[in-house]
Biopython code that builds the backbone (N, CA, C, O; Angstrom):
import numpy as np
from Bio.PDB.StructureBuilder import StructureBuilder

atoms = [
    (1, "UNK", "N", (81.587, 126.221, 113.113)),
    (1, "UNK", "CA", (82.516, 123.905, 113.995)),
    (1, "UNK", "C", (81.723, 123.086, 114.008)),
    (1, "UNK", "O", (81.677, 122.073, 113.311)),
    (2, "UNK", "N", (80.705, 123.591, 115.151)),
    (2, "UNK", "CA", (79.685, 122.150, 115.489)),
    (2, "UNK", "C", (78.962, 121.478, 114.801)),
    (2, "UNK", "O", (78.364, 120.493, 115.234)),
    (3, "UNK", "N", (78.871, 122.039, 113.202)),
    (3, "UNK", "CA", (78.004, 120.987, 112.423)),
    (3, "UNK", "C", (79.414, 120.309, 112.080)),
    (3, "UNK", "O", (79.094, 119.164, 112.401)),
    (4, "UNK", "N", (80.573, 120.205, 111.713)),
    (4, "UNK", "CA", (82.296, 119.731, 110.898)),
    (4, "UNK", "C", (82.243, 118.390, 112.756)),
    (4, "UNK", "O", (82.337, 117.168, 112.640)),
    (5, "UNK", "N", (82.039, 119.291, 114.527)),
    (5, "UNK", "CA", (81.418, 118.530, 115.261)),
    (5, "UNK", "C", (81.271, 116.860, 114.564)),
    (5, "UNK", "O", (82.008, 115.907, 114.312)),
    (6, "UNK", "N", (79.678, 117.271, 114.445)),
    (6, "UNK", "CA", (79.300, 116.110, 114.862)),
    (6, "UNK", "C", (78.352, 115.640, 113.339)),
    (6, "UNK", "O", (77.298, 115.004, 113.340)),
    (7, "UNK", "N", (79.364, 116.362, 111.667)),
    (7, "UNK", "CA", (79.394, 115.395, 110.749)),
    (7, "UNK", "C", (80.671, 114.066, 111.188)),
    (7, "UNK", "O", (80.717, 112.940, 110.694)),
    (8, "UNK", "N", (82.066, 114.926, 112.763)),
    (8, "UNK", "CA", (82.530, 113.517, 112.694)),
    (8, "UNK", "C", (82.258, 112.519, 113.200)),
    (8, "UNK", "O", (82.455, 111.321, 113.001)),
    (9, "UNK", "N", (81.629, 113.307, 114.097)),
    (9, "UNK", "CA", (80.755, 111.626, 115.534)),
    (9, "UNK", "C", (79.695, 111.388, 114.393)),
    (9, "UNK", "O", (79.963, 112.478, 113.887)),
    (10, "UNK", "N", (79.117, 111.095, 113.896)),
    (10, "UNK", "CA", (77.524, 110.752, 112.581)),
    (10, "UNK", "C", (78.622, 109.817, 111.972)),
    (10, "UNK", "O", (78.432, 108.628, 112.229)),
    (11, "UNK", "N", (80.061, 110.179, 110.996)),
    (11, "UNK", "CA", (81.246, 109.253, 110.655)),
    (11, "UNK", "C", (81.662, 108.592, 110.753)),
    (11, "UNK", "O", (81.961, 107.836, 109.829)),
    (12, "UNK", "N", (82.023, 108.397, 112.175)),
    (12, "UNK", "CA", (82.678, 108.251, 112.747)),
    (12, "UNK", "C", (81.353, 106.459, 113.517)),
    (12, "UNK", "O", (81.687, 105.274, 113.534)),
    (13, "UNK", "N", (80.334, 106.923, 113.871)),
    (13, "UNK", "CA", (79.505, 105.345, 114.161)),
    (13, "UNK", "C", (78.521, 105.105, 112.769)),
    (13, "UNK", "O", (77.593, 104.296, 112.746)),
    (14, "UNK", "N", (78.910, 105.957, 111.645)),
    (14, "UNK", "CA", (78.206, 104.901, 110.817)),
    (14, "UNK", "C", (79.670, 104.120, 109.424)),
    (14, "UNK", "O", (79.467, 103.157, 108.684)),
    (15, "UNK", "N", (80.716, 104.777, 109.488)),
    (15, "UNK", "CA", (81.921, 103.844, 109.238)),
    (15, "UNK", "C", (82.305, 102.701, 109.318)),
    (15, "UNK", "O", (82.743, 102.320, 110.404)),
    (16, "UNK", "N", (82.278, 102.125, 108.603)),
    (16, "UNK", "CA", (82.535, 100.779, 108.658)),
    (16, "UNK", "C", (83.551, 100.282, 109.194)),
    (16, "UNK", "O", (84.431, 101.017, 108.747)),
    (17, "UNK", "N", (84.049, 99.551, 109.838)),
    (17, "UNK", "CA", (85.353, 98.726, 110.656)),
    (17, "UNK", "C", (86.827, 98.323, 109.615)),
    (17, "UNK", "O", (88.005, 98.580, 109.863)),
    (18, "UNK", "N", (86.187, 97.555, 108.308)),
    (18, "UNK", "CA", (87.320, 96.968, 107.604)),
    (18, "UNK", "C", (86.448, 97.981, 106.188)),
    (18, "UNK", "O", (85.290, 98.347, 105.991)),
    (19, "UNK", "N", (88.047, 98.155, 105.292)),
    (19, "UNK", "CA", (88.448, 99.060, 104.534)),
    (19, "UNK", "C", (88.207, 98.501, 103.183)),
    (19, "UNK", "O", (87.850, 97.357, 103.467)),
    (20, "UNK", "N", (88.173, 98.603, 101.690)),
    (20, "UNK", "CA", (87.134, 97.735, 100.804)),
    (20, "UNK", "C", (88.557, 97.049, 100.275)),
    (20, "UNK", "O", (88.495, 96.221, 99.366)),
    (21, "UNK", "N", (89.940, 97.438, 100.908)),
    (21, "UNK", "CA", (91.544, 96.158, 100.205)),
    (21, "UNK", "C", (91.351, 94.988, 101.340)),
    (21, "UNK", "O", (92.347, 94.498, 101.872)),
    (22, "UNK", "N", (90.039, 94.566, 101.683)),
    (22, "UNK", "CA", (89.808, 93.919, 102.358)),
    (22, "UNK", "C", (90.969, 93.527, 104.042)),
    (22, "UNK", "O", (92.161, 93.675, 103.773)),
    (23, "UNK", "N", (90.660, 93.019, 105.818)),
    (23, "UNK", "CA", (91.467, 93.082, 106.562)),
    (23, "UNK", "C", (91.064, 94.394, 107.091)),
    (23, "UNK", "O", (90.640, 95.488, 106.720)),
    (24, "UNK", "N", (91.436, 93.686, 108.231)),
    (24, "UNK", "CA", (91.023, 94.501, 109.793)),
    (24, "UNK", "C", (91.738, 96.030, 109.794)),
    (24, "UNK", "O", (92.928, 96.130, 110.094)),
    (25, "UNK", "N", (90.929, 97.214, 109.438)),
    (25, "UNK", "CA", (92.373, 98.125, 109.799)),
    (25, "UNK", "C", (93.422, 98.093, 110.620)),
    (25, "UNK", "O", (94.176, 97.129, 110.751)),
    (26, "UNK", "N", (93.501, 99.163, 111.206)),
    (26, "UNK", "CA", (95.064, 99.357, 112.626)),
    (26, "UNK", "C", (94.164, 100.449, 113.385)),
    (26, "UNK", "O", (93.661, 101.489, 112.960)),
    (27, "UNK", "N", (94.138, 99.913, 114.531)),
    (27, "UNK", "CA", (93.302, 100.649, 116.047)),
    (27, "UNK", "C", (93.106, 101.747, 115.736)),
    (27, "UNK", "O", (91.968, 102.194, 115.590)),
    (28, "UNK", "N", (95.038, 102.972, 115.431)),
    (28, "UNK", "CA", (94.509, 104.330, 114.578)),
    (28, "UNK", "C", (93.502, 104.601, 113.863)),
    (28, "UNK", "O", (92.512, 105.293, 114.098)),
    (29, "UNK", "N", (93.821, 103.996, 112.949)),
    (29, "UNK", "CA", (92.675, 104.458, 111.336)),
    (29, "UNK", "C", (91.324, 104.535, 112.466)),
    (29, "UNK", "O", (90.803, 105.592, 112.820)),
    (30, "UNK", "N", (90.824, 102.887, 113.018)),
    (30, "UNK", "CA", (89.621, 103.503, 113.310)),
    (30, "UNK", "C", (89.160, 104.065, 114.603)),
    (30, "UNK", "O", (88.009, 104.153, 115.031)),
    (31, "UNK", "N", (90.615, 104.537, 115.303)),
    (31, "UNK", "CA", (90.127, 105.004, 116.513)),
    (31, "UNK", "C", (89.917, 106.591, 115.892)),
    (31, "UNK", "O", (88.971, 107.316, 116.198)),
    (32, "UNK", "N", (90.659, 106.837, 115.259)),
    (32, "UNK", "CA", (91.995, 107.882, 114.384)),
    (32, "UNK", "C", (91.276, 109.127, 113.868)),
    (32, "UNK", "O", (90.801, 110.166, 114.325)),
    (33, "UNK", "N", (91.488, 108.270, 112.226)),
    (33, "UNK", "CA", (91.557, 108.649, 111.726)),
    (33, "UNK", "C", (89.965, 108.914, 110.705)),
    (33, "UNK", "O", (89.435, 109.990, 110.428)),
    (34, "UNK", "N", (89.430, 107.216, 110.248)),
    (34, "UNK", "CA", (87.601, 107.600, 110.047)),
    (34, "UNK", "C", (87.181, 108.302, 110.134)),
    (34, "UNK", "O", (86.191, 108.682, 109.508)),
    (35, "UNK", "N", (87.770, 108.822, 110.990)),
    (35, "UNK", "CA", (86.361, 110.007, 111.427)),
    (35, "UNK", "C", (86.058, 111.147, 110.484)),
    (35, "UNK", "O", (84.922, 111.617, 110.424)),
    (36, "UNK", "N", (87.156, 111.644, 109.671)),
    (36, "UNK", "CA", (87.359, 112.262, 109.040)),
    (36, "UNK", "C", (87.718, 111.506, 107.300)),
    (36, "UNK", "O", (87.039, 111.509, 106.273)),
    (37, "UNK", "N", (88.632, 111.115, 107.513)),
    (37, "UNK", "CA", (89.574, 110.169, 106.171)),
    (37, "UNK", "C", (87.992, 108.886, 105.644)),
    (37, "UNK", "O", (87.552, 108.872, 104.494)),
    (38, "UNK", "N", (87.468, 108.039, 106.703)),
    (38, "UNK", "CA", (87.520, 107.058, 106.379)),
    (38, "UNK", "C", (88.516, 106.032, 106.334)),
    (38, "UNK", "O", (89.680, 105.985, 105.936)),
    (39, "UNK", "N", (87.582, 105.086, 106.948)),
    (39, "UNK", "CA", (88.168, 103.663, 106.667)),
    (39, "UNK", "C", (89.399, 102.893, 105.808)),
    (39, "UNK", "O", (90.425, 102.213, 105.774)),
    (40, "UNK", "N", (88.214, 103.723, 105.082)),
    (40, "UNK", "CA", (89.192, 102.848, 102.844)),
    (40, "UNK", "C", (89.414, 104.017, 102.513)),
    (40, "UNK", "O", (89.132, 104.412, 101.382)),
    (41, "UNK", "N", (90.208, 105.147, 103.845)),
    (41, "UNK", "CA", (90.972, 106.547, 102.862)),
    (41, "UNK", "C", (89.649, 107.498, 101.823)),
    (41, "UNK", "O", (90.226, 108.091, 100.911)),
    (42, "UNK", "N", (88.447, 107.680, 101.802)),
    (42, "UNK", "CA", (87.508, 107.864, 101.021)),
    (42, "UNK", "C", (86.597, 108.623, 101.875)),
    (42, "UNK", "O", (85.829, 108.087, 102.675)),
    (43, "UNK", "N", (86.720, 110.145, 101.650)),
    (43, "UNK", "CA", (86.972, 111.223, 102.980)),
    (43, "UNK", "C", (85.600, 111.092, 103.282)),
    (43, "UNK", "O", (84.896, 110.793, 102.317)),
    (44, "UNK", "N", (84.955, 111.258, 104.532)),
    (44, "UNK", "CA", (83.701, 111.138, 104.632)),
    (44, "UNK", "C", (83.229, 112.992, 104.852)),
    (44, "UNK", "O", (82.167, 113.261, 104.291)),
    (45, "UNK", "N", (83.816, 114.024, 105.481)),
    (45, "UNK", "CA", (84.161, 115.135, 105.551)),
    (45, "UNK", "C", (84.466, 116.247, 104.951)),
    (45, "UNK", "O", (85.688, 116.276, 104.810)),
    (46, "UNK", "N", (83.792, 117.503, 104.378)),
    (46, "UNK", "CA", (84.612, 117.940, 103.708)),
    (46, "UNK", "C", (85.777, 118.677, 103.572)),
    (46, "UNK", "O", (85.400, 119.803, 103.896)),
    (47, "UNK", "N", (87.084, 118.766, 103.267)),
    (47, "UNK", "CA", (87.751, 119.463, 102.832)),
    (47, "UNK", "C", (88.976, 118.708, 103.601)),
    (47, "UNK", "O", (90.133, 119.118, 103.692)),
    (48, "UNK", "N", (88.212, 117.019, 104.345)),
    (48, "UNK", "CA", (89.687, 116.357, 104.376)),
    (48, "UNK", "C", (89.809, 115.461, 103.566)),
    (48, "UNK", "O", (88.734, 114.862, 103.608)),
    (49, "UNK", "N", (90.547, 114.914, 102.737)),
    (49, "UNK", "CA", (91.827, 114.223, 102.230)),
    (49, "UNK", "C", (91.567, 113.014, 102.387)),
    (49, "UNK", "O", (91.407, 112.354, 103.414)),
    (50, "UNK", "N", (91.491, 112.447, 100.131)),
    (50, "UNK", "CA", (91.535, 111.411, 100.097)),
    (50, "UNK", "C", (92.468, 110.194, 99.957)),
    (50, "UNK", "O", (92.884, 109.820, 98.861)),
    (51, "UNK", "N", (92.840, 109.469, 101.367)),
    (51, "UNK", "CA", (93.636, 108.702, 101.630)),
    (51, "UNK", "C", (94.069, 107.833, 100.664)),
    (51, "UNK", "O", (95.096, 108.097, 100.038)),
    (52, "UNK", "N", (93.324, 106.648, 100.409)),
    (52, "UNK", "CA", (93.826, 105.808, 99.968)),
    (52, "UNK", "C", (93.863, 105.139, 98.093)),
    (52, "UNK", "O", (93.143, 104.328, 97.512)),
    (53, "UNK", "N", (94.275, 105.421, 97.937)),
    (53, "UNK", "CA", (95.361, 104.874, 96.562)),
    (53, "UNK", "C", (96.645, 106.139, 96.497)),
    (53, "UNK", "O", (97.181, 106.627, 95.502)),
    (54, "UNK", "N", (96.856, 106.403, 97.835)),
    (54, "UNK", "CA", (98.123, 107.630, 97.622)),
    (54, "UNK", "C", (99.669, 105.960, 98.037)),
    (54, "UNK", "O", (99.647, 104.782, 98.392)),
    (55, "UNK", "N", (100.629, 106.943, 97.689)),
    (55, "UNK", "CA", (101.686, 106.194, 97.875)),
    (55, "UNK", "C", (102.504, 106.199, 99.125)),
    (55, "UNK", "O", (102.506, 107.389, 99.440)),
    (56, "UNK", "N", (103.014, 105.721, 99.777)),
    (56, "UNK", "CA", (103.303, 104.903, 100.548)),
    (56, "UNK", "C", (104.382, 106.418, 101.203)),
    (56, "UNK", "O", (104.031, 107.409, 101.843)),
    (57, "UNK", "N", (105.073, 106.204, 100.942)),
    (57, "UNK", "CA", (105.961, 107.360, 101.062)),
    (57, "UNK", "C", (105.809, 108.882, 101.133)),
    (57, "UNK", "O", (106.550, 109.645, 101.752)),
    (58, "UNK", "N", (104.594, 109.246, 100.311)),
    (58, "UNK", "CA", (103.937, 110.584, 99.722)),
    (58, "UNK", "C", (102.852, 111.168, 101.504)),
    (58, "UNK", "O", (102.829, 112.275, 102.042)),
    (59, "UNK", "N", (102.249, 110.075, 101.844)),
    (59, "UNK", "CA", (101.886, 109.825, 103.088)),
    (59, "UNK", "C", (102.239, 109.824, 104.168)),
    (59, "UNK", "O", (101.621, 110.162, 105.177)),
    (60, "UNK", "N", (103.450, 109.374, 104.034)),
    (60, "UNK", "CA", (104.766, 109.103, 104.989)),
    (60, "UNK", "C", (105.303, 110.803, 105.490)),
    (60, "UNK", "O", (105.705, 111.495, 106.426)),
    (61, "UNK", "N", (105.036, 110.785, 104.440)),
    (61, "UNK", "CA", (106.340, 111.652, 104.812)),
    (61, "UNK", "C", (105.308, 112.996, 104.566)),
    (61, "UNK", "O", (106.229, 113.812, 104.536)),
    (62, "UNK", "N", (104.342, 113.662, 104.409)),
    (62, "UNK", "CA", (103.149, 114.558, 104.762)),
    (62, "UNK", "C", (102.606, 114.190, 106.256)),
    (62, "UNK", "O", (102.038, 115.056, 106.921)),
    (63, "UNK", "N", (102.848, 112.569, 106.868)),
    (63, "UNK", "CA", (102.477, 112.617, 108.559)),
    (63, "UNK", "C", (103.952, 113.402, 109.016)),
    (63, "UNK", "O", (103.936, 114.548, 109.465)),
    (64, "UNK", "N", (104.309, 113.181, 108.966)),
    (64, "UNK", "CA", (105.800, 113.992, 109.936)),
    (64, "UNK", "C", (106.113, 115.573, 109.484)),
    (64, "UNK", "O", (106.852, 116.376, 110.052)),
    (65, "UNK", "N", (105.201, 115.781, 108.116)),
    (65, "UNK", "CA", (105.176, 117.815, 108.089)),
    (65, "UNK", "C", (104.272, 117.788, 109.185)),
    (65, "UNK", "O", (104.527, 118.339, 110.256)),
    (66, "UNK", "N", (103.271, 117.191, 108.961)),
    (66, "UNK", "CA", (101.999, 117.907, 109.946)),
    (66, "UNK", "C", (102.803, 117.388, 111.181)),
    (66, "UNK", "O", (103.786, 118.120, 111.071)),
    (67, "UNK", "N", (103.079, 116.527, 112.414)),
    (67, "UNK", "CA", (103.660, 116.425, 113.394)),
    (67, "UNK", "C", (104.912, 116.864, 113.118)),
    (67, "UNK", "O", (105.655, 116.146, 113.788)),
    (68, "UNK", "N", (105.397, 117.449, 112.658)),
    (68, "UNK", "CA", (106.876, 118.667, 112.900)),
    (68, "UNK", "C", (106.900, 120.170, 113.088)),
    (68, "UNK", "O", (107.515, 120.988, 113.772)),
    (69, "UNK", "N", (105.700, 120.154, 111.923)),
    (69, "UNK", "CA", (104.235, 121.896, 111.861)),
    (69, "UNK", "C", (105.393, 121.933, 110.422)),
    (69, "UNK", "O", (104.745, 122.443, 109.508)),
    (70, "UNK", "N", (106.114, 121.758, 110.166)),
    (70, "UNK", "CA", (105.965, 122.257, 108.992)),
    (70, "UNK", "C", (105.099, 121.672, 107.601)),
    (70, "UNK", "O", (105.536, 121.368, 106.490)),
    (71, "UNK", "N", (103.776, 121.649, 108.110)),
    (71, "UNK", "CA", (103.194, 121.263, 106.985)),
    (71, "UNK", "C", (101.948, 122.030, 108.118)),
    (71, "UNK", "O", (102.126, 122.165, 109.329)),
    (72, "UNK", "N", (101.062, 122.334, 107.573)),
    (72, "UNK", "CA", (100.123, 123.030, 109.073)),
    (72, "UNK", "C", (98.355, 122.449, 108.938)),
    (72, "UNK", "O", (98.039, 123.061, 107.918)),
    (73, "UNK", "N", (97.617, 121.993, 109.180)),
    (73, "UNK", "CA", (96.482, 122.217, 109.172)),
    (73, "UNK", "C", (95.656, 121.997, 110.859)),
    (73, "UNK", "O", (96.184, 121.055, 111.450)),
    (74, "UNK", "N", (94.602, 122.619, 111.618)),
    (74, "UNK", "CA", (94.247, 122.937, 112.697)),
    (74, "UNK", "C", (93.921, 121.674, 112.823)),
    (74, "UNK", "O", (95.050, 121.266, 113.098)),
    (75, "UNK", "N", (93.004, 120.352, 112.845)),
    (75, "UNK", "CA", (92.993, 118.977, 113.161)),
    (75, "UNK", "C", (93.857, 118.349, 112.375)),
    (75, "UNK", "O", (93.109, 117.640, 111.703)),
    (76, "UNK", "N", (94.762, 118.177, 112.076)),
    (76, "UNK", "CA", (96.079, 117.542, 110.690)),
    (76, "UNK", "C", (97.134, 117.711, 111.911)),
    (76, "UNK", "O", (97.578, 116.696, 112.447)),
    (77, "UNK", "N", (97.541, 119.029, 112.355)),
    (77, "UNK", "CA", (99.016, 119.707, 112.924)),
    (77, "UNK", "C", (98.421, 118.721, 114.813)),
    (77, "UNK", "O", (99.324, 118.162, 115.435)),
    (78, "UNK", "N", (96.795, 118.680, 115.472)),
    (78, "UNK", "CA", (97.011, 118.191, 116.943)),
    (78, "UNK", "C", (97.683, 116.901, 116.529)),
    (78, "UNK", "O", (98.688, 116.422, 117.052)),
    (79, "UNK", "N", (96.999, 116.410, 115.529)),
    (79, "UNK", "CA", (96.711, 114.566, 115.975)),
    (79, "UNK", "C", (97.882, 114.591, 115.571)),
    (79, "UNK", "O", (98.614, 114.412, 116.545)),
    (80, "UNK", "N", (98.721, 114.774, 114.233)),
    (80, "UNK", "CA", (100.564, 114.244, 113.988)),
    (80, "UNK", "C", (101.550, 114.481, 114.779)),
    (80, "UNK", "O", (102.672, 113.975, 114.759)),
    (81, "UNK", "N", (100.853, 115.747, 115.918)),
    (81, "UNK", "CA", (102.063, 115.675, 117.245)),
    (81, "UNK", "C", (101.605, 114.485, 117.935)),
    (81, "UNK", "O", (102.403, 114.341, 118.861)),
    (82, "UNK", "N", (100.671, 113.474, 117.983)),
    (82, "UNK", "CA", (100.733, 112.300, 119.159)),
    (82, "UNK", "C", (101.491, 110.758, 118.511)),
    (82, "UNK", "O", (101.997, 109.826, 119.135)),
    (83, "UNK", "N", (101.343, 110.930, 117.274)),
    (83, "UNK", "CA", (101.856, 110.171, 116.091)),
    (83, "UNK", "C", (103.759, 109.291, 116.620)),
    (83, "UNK", "O", (104.846, 109.853, 116.490)),
    (84, "UNK", "N", (103.547, 108.032, 117.113)),
    (84, "UNK", "CA", (105.410, 107.595, 116.765)),
    (84, "UNK", "C", (105.454, 107.020, 115.732)),
    (84, "UNK", "O", (104.421, 106.663, 115.166)),
    (85, "UNK", "N", (106.710, 106.785, 115.222)),
    (85, "UNK", "CA", (107.240, 106.868, 114.071)),
    (85, "UNK", "C", (106.223, 105.549, 113.285)),
    (85, "UNK", "O", (105.489, 105.609, 112.299)),
    (86, "UNK", "N", (106.569, 104.376, 114.226)),
    (86, "UNK", "CA", (105.354, 103.127, 114.113)),
    (86, "UNK", "C", (104.036, 103.188, 113.365)),
    (86, "UNK", "O", (103.608, 102.565, 112.394)),
    (87, "UNK", "N", (103.437, 104.324, 114.282)),
    (87, "UNK", "CA", (101.909, 104.202, 114.075)),
    (87, "UNK", "C", (102.181, 105.236, 113.065)),
    (87, "UNK", "O", (101.068, 105.217, 112.538)),
    (88, "UNK", "N", (103.045, 106.412, 112.190)),
    (88, "UNK", "CA", (102.489, 106.723, 110.581)),
    (88, "UNK", "C", (103.307, 105.525, 109.987)),
    (88, "UNK", "O", (102.379, 104.822, 109.588)),
    (89, "UNK", "N", (104.062, 105.079, 109.782)),
    (89, "UNK", "CA", (104.331, 104.136, 109.413)),
    (89, "UNK", "C", (102.696, 103.101, 108.865)),
    (89, "UNK", "O", (102.200, 103.174, 107.740)),
    (90, "UNK", "N", (102.070, 102.075, 110.217)),
    (90, "UNK", "CA", (101.806, 101.839, 109.825)),
    (90, "UNK", "C", (99.979, 102.662, 109.391)),
    (90, "UNK", "O", (98.915, 102.083, 109.611)),
    (91, "UNK", "N", (100.045, 103.369, 109.079)),
    (91, "UNK", "CA", (99.259, 104.532, 108.705)),
    (91, "UNK", "C", (99.450, 104.272, 107.009)),
    (91, "UNK", "O", (98.752, 103.659, 106.202)),
    (92, "UNK", "N", (100.638, 104.978, 106.879)),
    (92, "UNK", "CA", (100.547, 105.042, 105.589)),
    (92, "UNK", "C", (101.198, 103.482, 104.453)),
    (92, "UNK", "O", (101.690, 103.390, 103.329)),
    (93, "UNK", "N", (100.817, 102.479, 105.586)),
    (93, "UNK", "CA", (100.676, 101.463, 104.998)),
    (93, "UNK", "C", (99.441, 100.797, 104.999)),
    (93, "UNK", "O", (99.343, 99.606, 104.701)),
    (94, "UNK", "N", (98.727, 101.332, 105.241)),
    (94, "UNK", "CA", (97.714, 100.909, 105.592)),
    (94, "UNK", "C", (96.787, 101.744, 103.929)),
    (94, "UNK", "O", (96.255, 101.446, 102.860)),
    (95, "UNK", "N", (97.110, 102.760, 104.700)),
    (95, "UNK", "CA", (95.699, 103.823, 103.098)),
    (95, "UNK", "C", (96.737, 103.369, 101.822)),
    (95, "UNK", "O", (96.145, 103.632, 100.775)),
    (96, "UNK", "N", (97.565, 103.005, 101.650)),
    (96, "UNK", "CA", (98.987, 102.730, 101.003)),
    (96, "UNK", "C", (97.897, 101.728, 100.028)),
    (96, "UNK", "O", (97.620, 101.946, 98.848)),
    (97, "UNK", "N", (97.418, 100.671, 100.814)),
    (97, "UNK", "CA", (96.866, 99.097, 99.961)),
    (97, "UNK", "C", (95.598, 99.108, 99.788)),
    (97, "UNK", "O", (94.941, 98.128, 99.439)),
    (98, "UNK", "N", (95.014, 100.594, 100.099)),
    (98, "UNK", "CA", (93.929, 100.229, 99.125)),
    (98, "UNK", "C", (94.141, 100.484, 98.349)),
    (98, "UNK", "O", (95.035, 101.296, 98.108)),
    (99, "UNK", "N", (93.175, 99.724, 97.229)),
    (99, "UNK", "CA", (93.076, 100.278, 96.582)),
    (99, "UNK", "C", (92.371, 100.547, 95.475)),
    (99, "UNK", "O", (91.732, 99.672, 94.890)),
    (100, "UNK", "N", (92.435, 102.052, 95.006)),
    (100, "UNK", "CA", (91.241, 102.908, 93.391)),
    (100, "UNK", "C", (90.959, 102.339, 92.985)),
    (100, "UNK", "O", (91.792, 101.443, 92.844)),
    (101, "UNK", "N", (89.950, 102.132, 92.483)),
    (101, "UNK", "CA", (89.813, 102.163, 90.713)),
    (101, "UNK", "C", (88.919, 103.654, 90.390)),
    (101, "UNK", "O", (88.205, 104.440, 91.013)),
    (102, "UNK", "N", (89.675, 103.404, 88.456)),
    (102, "UNK", "CA", (89.829, 105.606, 87.909)),
    (102, "UNK", "C", (88.570, 104.804, 86.994)),
    (102, "UNK", "O", (88.417, 103.617, 86.708)),
    (103, "UNK", "N", (88.027, 105.631, 86.788)),
    (103, "UNK", "CA", (87.525, 105.390, 85.374)),
    (103, "UNK", "C", (86.996, 106.655, 85.028)),
    (103, "UNK", "O", (86.348, 107.416, 85.746)),
    (104, "UNK", "N", (87.330, 106.792, 83.887)),
    (104, "UNK", "CA", (87.414, 108.542, 83.002)),
    (104, "UNK", "C", (85.928, 108.068, 81.877)),
    (104, "UNK", "O", (85.275, 107.176, 81.336)),
    (105, "UNK", "N", (86.222, 110.183, 82.239)),
    (105, "UNK", "CA", (84.722, 110.227, 82.108)),
    (105, "UNK", "C", (84.170, 110.421, 80.872)),
    (105, "UNK", "O", (84.741, 111.172, 80.081)),
    (106, "UNK", "N", (82.770, 109.659, 80.465)),
    (106, "UNK", "CA", (82.714, 109.208, 78.869)),
    (106, "UNK", "C", (81.754, 110.596, 78.538)),
    (106, "UNK", "O", (81.364, 110.817, 77.391)),
]
sb = StructureBuilder()
sb.init_structure("model")
sb.init_model(0)
sb.init_chain("A")
sb.init_seg("    ")
for serial, (resi, resn, name, xyz) in enumerate(atoms, 1):
    if name == "N":
        sb.init_residue(resn, " ", resi, " ")
    sb.init_atom(name, np.array(xyz, "f"), 0.0, 1.0, " ", f" {name:<3s}", serial, name[0])
structure = sb.get_structure()
């Protein structure tokens, strides 16, 4: 657990404050999400999901599920309980707006 906390702190200190999609991330992303998911939605902690490029509707439903308790995760269940509907909407829009480039294996 100490290693995860140290990794989260290090990631928060080293993460950029703007995503590759351009523009400033919402304050909630900068204060909570970037520690594990990165401002750009590319996970910086093992076991955290990559969020960039996900569909807005999918992200919104998953955050609502964490908040309601119908989906469980030790970290996300606690964090999501504090999110308002507006927070969830803004977070979903932000991470869905980050463009992902896919390269097929050769």
